[in-house]
C-alpha positions as CSV (number, residue, x, y, z in Angstrom):
1,M,-16.7,33.2,8.8
2,V,-15.8,32.5,12.4
3,A,-16.7,28.9,12.0
4,I,-14.5,28.6,8.9
5,I,-11.5,30.1,10.7
6,S,-12.2,27.8,13.7
7,L,-12.2,24.7,11.5
8,L,-9.0,25.8,9.7
9,A,-7.3,26.5,13.0
10,V,-8.2,23.1,14.4
11,A,-7.1,21.4,11.2
12,T,-3.8,23.3,11.3
13,F,-3.1,22.2,14.9
14,S,-4.1,18.6,14.1
15,I,-1.7,18.4,11.1
16,L,1.1,20.0,13.1
17,I,0.6,17.7,16.1
18,V,0.6,14.5,14.0
19,R,3.6,15.7,12.0
20,F,5.4,16.7,15.2
21,A,4.7,13.2,16.7
22,T,5.7,11.5,13.4
23,I,9.1,13.1,13.4
24,A,9.6,12.4,17.1
25,L,8.8,8.7,16.7
26,T,11.1,8.6,13.6
27,L,13.9,9.9,15.7
28,T,13.5,7.1,18.2
29,G,14.2,4.6,15.4
30,L,10.8,3.9,13.8
31,S,10.6,4.0,10.0
32,R,8.7,7.1,8.7
33,D,5.8,5.1,7.4
34,S,5.4,3.2,10.8
35,A,5.8,6.5,12.7
36,R,3.2,8.3,10.7
37,F,0.7,5.4,11.0
38,Q,1.2,5.1,14.8
39,A,0.9,8.9,15.3
40,Q,-2.2,9.2,13.1
41,S,-3.8,6.1,14.9
42,A,-3.1,7.5,18.3
43,F,-4.3,11.0,17.6
44,T,-7.6,9.8,15.9
45,G,-8.2,7.1,18.5
46,T,-8.5,4.5,15.7
47,G,-6.7,1.8,17.7
48,F,-5.1,-0.3,15.1
49,T,-3.0,-3.2,16.3
50,T,0.3,-3.7,14.4
51,K,3.6,-5.3,15.0
52,E,5.1,-1.9,15.8
53,S,2.5,-1.3,18.6
54,E,4.3,-3.4,21.1
55,S,7.7,-1.7,20.4
56,V,6.0,1.6,20.9
57,V,4.4,0.7,24.2
58,N,7.6,-0.8,25.6
59,H,9.7,2.2,24.6
60,P,9.6,5.0,27.3
61,V,9.9,7.9,24.9
62,R,7.6,6.5,22.3
63,R,5.0,5.7,25.0
64,R,5.1,9.3,26.2
65,I,4.6,10.6,22.7
66,I,1.6,8.3,22.1
67,I,0.1,9.2,25.5
68,T,0.4,12.9,24.6
69,L,-1.3,12.3,21.3
70,M,-4.1,10.4,22.9
71,T,-4.6,13.3,25.4
72,L,-4.7,15.9,22.6
73,R,-6.8,14.0,20.1
74,S,-9.9,15.5,18.7
75,I,-9.6,18.8,20.6
76,G,-12.3,21.1,19.2
77,I,-12.8,19.1,15.9
78,V,-16.4,18.0,16.5
79,T,-17.4,21.5,17.8
80,A,-15.7,23.2,14.9
81,I,-17.3,21.0,12.3
82,S,-20.7,21.5,14.0
83,S,-20.3,25.2,14.0
84,L,-19.2,25.2,10.3
85,T,-22.3,23.1,9.3
86,L,-24.6,25.5,11.2
87,S,-23.0,28.5,9.5
88,F,-23.7,27.1,6.1
89,V,-27.2,26.1,7.0
90,S,-28.0,29.5,8.5
91,T,-26.7,31.5,5.5
92,E,-29.5,32.7,3.3
93,N,-27.3,34.6,0.8
94,S,-26.0,32.1,-1.8
95,G,-23.2,34.4,-2.8
96,E,-22.0,34.4,0.8
97,T,-22.2,30.6,1.0
98,W,-20.0,30.3,-2.1
99,M,-17.5,32.8,-0.7
100,R,-17.2,30.7,2.4
101,F,-16.7,27.5,0.4
102,F,-14.0,29.4,-1.6
103,I,-12.2,30.6,1.6
104,L,-12.4,27.1,3.1
105,S,-11.0,25.5,-0.1
106,I,-8.1,27.9,-0.2
107,G,-7.4,27.3,3.5
108,F,-7.2,23.6,3.1
109,L,-5.0,24.0,0.0
110,I,-2.5,26.0,2.1
111,L,-2.7,23.4,4.8
112,L,-1.9,20.6,2.3
113,I,1.1,22.5,1.0
114,L,2.4,23.2,4.5
115,S,1.9,19.5,5.5
116,R,4.3,18.4,2.8
117,S,6.9,21.1,3.2
118,R,10.4,19.9,3.6
119,W,11.4,23.2,5.0
120,I,9.0,22.7,8.0
121,D,10.4,19.1,8.4
122,K,13.9,20.4,8.6
123,Y,13.2,22.9,11.4
124,L,10.8,20.7,13.3
125,T,13.4,17.9,13.3
126,K,15.9,20.2,15.0
127,I,13.4,21.3,17.6
128,I,12.2,17.8,18.3
129,K,15.7,16.4,18.7
130,W,16.4,18.9,21.4
131,I,13.1,18.2,23.1
132,I,13.6,14.4,23.1
133,K,17.1,14.7,24.4
134,K,15.8,16.7,27.3
135,W,12.6,14.7,27.8
136,G,13.7,11.1,27.3
137,H,17.4,11.2,28.4
138,L,18.5,9.1,25.4
139,E,20.8,9.5,22.4
140,V,18.7,10.5,19.5
141,K,19.6,9.0,16.1
142,D,17.7,9.5,12.9
143,Y,18.1,5.9,11.6
144,Y,16.0,6.7,8.6
145,A,18.5,9.2,7.4
146,L,21.5,7.3,8.5
147,L,20.6,4.3,6.4
148,H,19.5,6.5,3.4
149,L,16.0,4.9,3.6
150,S,14.6,7.9,1.7
151,G,16.2,6.6,-1.5
152,D,16.3,3.1,-3.0
153,Y,17.6,1.5,0.2
154,T,15.3,0.3,3.0
155,V,15.0,-2.0,6.0
156,M,12.2,-4.6,5.9
157,E,11.1,-7.7,7.8
158,M,10.7,-11.0,6.0
159,D,8.6,-13.8,7.4
160,V,10.2,-17.1,6.5
161,D,8.3,-20.3,5.6
162,E,9.5,-23.7,4.4
163,K,9.3,-22.9,0.7
164,D,11.5,-19.8,0.9
165,W,14.9,-20.0,-0.6
166,V,16.6,-18.8,2.7
167,S,14.8,-21.4,4.8
168,G,17.0,-24.1,6.5
169,K,20.3,-22.5,5.4
170,S,23.0,-20.7,7.4
171,L,23.9,-17.1,6.6
172,R,27.2,-18.3,5.3
173,E,25.5,-20.6,2.8
174,L,23.1,-17.8,1.7
175,D,26.0,-15.4,0.9
176,L,23.6,-12.5,0.9
177,P,26.2,-9.7,1.3
178,N,27.5,-10.6,-2.2
179,E,23.9,-9.8,-3.4
180,G,24.1,-6.5,-1.7
181,I,21.8,-7.6,1.2
182,L,22.6,-7.5,4.9
183,V,20.8,-9.5,7.6
184,L,20.6,-7.1,10.6
185,G,18.7,-9.5,12.9
186,I,16.8,-12.8,13.3
187,R,13.6,-13.1,15.4
188,R,12.9,-16.7,16.3
189,K,9.4,-18.2,16.7
190,D,9.8,-18.1,20.5
191,G,10.5,-14.3,20.4
192,T,14.3,-14.6,20.8
193,Y,16.1,-11.9,18.9
194,I,19.6,-12.3,17.4
195,G,21.2,-9.0,16.5
196,A,24.1,-8.8,14.1
197,P,24.0,-12.6,13.5
198,R,27.1,-14.5,12.4
199,G,27.5,-16.7,9.3
200,S,27.0,-19.8,11.4
201,H,23.4,-18.8,12.4
202,H,20.7,-20.6,10.5
203,I,17.3,-19.4,9.3
204,Y,14.4,-21.6,10.0
205,P,10.7,-21.7,9.0
206,G,8.8,-19.3,11.3
207,D,11.7,-17.0,11.8
208,T,11.5,-13.3,10.8
209,I,14.6,-11.8,9.4
210,V,15.4,-8.0,9.4
211,I,17.2,-7.2,6.1
212,Y,18.7,-4.1,4.6
213,G,19.5,-3.3,1.0
214,N,18.1,-2.1,-2.3
215,R,14.3,-2.2,-2.1
216,Q,13.9,-4.3,-5.3
217,L,16.6,-6.8,-4.2
218,L,14.8,-7.3,-0.9
219,L,11.4,-7.8,-2.7
220,D,13.1,-10.3,-5.1
221,L,14.6,-12.2,-2.2
222,E,11.2,-12.4,-0.4
223,K,9.6,-14.0,-3.6
224,R,12.5,-16.4,-4.1
225,R,11.7,-20.1,-3.6
226,K,13.8,-23.2,-3.0
227,G,15.1,-25.2,-5.9
228,R,17.1,-24.7,-9.0
229,E,15.3,-21.5,-10.0
230,G,16.1,-19.9,-6.6
231,D,19.8,-20.9,-6.8
232,K,19.9,-19.4,-10.3
233,A,18.3,-16.2,-9.1
234,H,21.0,-16.0,-6.4
235,I,23.8,-16.4,-8.9
236,E,22.4,-13.7,-11.1
237,A,21.9,-11.3,-8.2
238,V,25.6,-11.9,-7.1
239,K,26.7,-11.2,-10.7
240,K,24.8,-8.0,-10.9
241,Q,26.1,-6.8,-7.5
242,K,29.6,-7.5,-8.6
243,E,29.1,-5.4,-11.7
244,I,27.8,-2.5,-9.6
245,L,30.8,-2.7,-7.2
246,D,33.3,-3.0,-10.0
247,K,31.8,0.1,-11.6
248,Q,32.0,2.0,-8.3
249,E,35.5,0.8,-7.7
250,K,36.6,2.3,-11.1
251,I,34.9,5.6,-10.2
252,D,36.8,5.6,-6.9
253,K,40.1,4.9,-8.6
254,E,39.5,7.7,-11.0
255,E,38.8,10.1,-8.1
256,R,41.9,9.1,-6.3
257,R,44.0,9.5,-9.5
258,K,42.6,13.1,-9.9
259,E,43.4,13.9,-6.3
260,N,47.0,12.6,-6.6
261,A,47.6,14.3,-10.0
């Protein structure tokens, strides 16, 4: 029984540590998926190499979070699992063995529920914001929430090649805002980054553009190729976006009319 409790305790601390780090990394500007991946990778010592890894290493607060995870990783897990295995092997009473399995299953079920609790996220976020402000001396912004990335809107990177519809054109020619898509930045092949680019900036093969908008619109743009079909898709996307904005404008007018009545 002691071994089961030990394993559950280690699992609980592991989940909380990774979750704590995920929220902390998210508050420094990483997307939730990237933050979760980096936290899990650092805590387990898996050592995956991704595009986000460099941004994590070069950011002072993120670097401290990852170092802490690497220091804490695997504390007591191997010992607890070994103890648990021995407890099952040494048990001669089959009824007691099944009871231990039952307790262990219930314990992991509770951990699963807690690991997905929004209530825990809410209070952990408040605590972590305070800690990061004191720890890292920076302004903490939850960009994930600010941009409403939990819904249909998201930020993604698009690697540009010669066949892409956006390749070789200026932002003014692309007219992406009228599709409901914003280009937040352009990363050139040489590593130069252009933030909040102007309409005169061009997109070239080998560039990576950071775009914001409806998830499906971004995916459609990523698949769009040069030529008549690509131009047609752009016209259709602009038309759909205009319909959405016109509908929203009517709703806004109705709301203003009610307020003034």
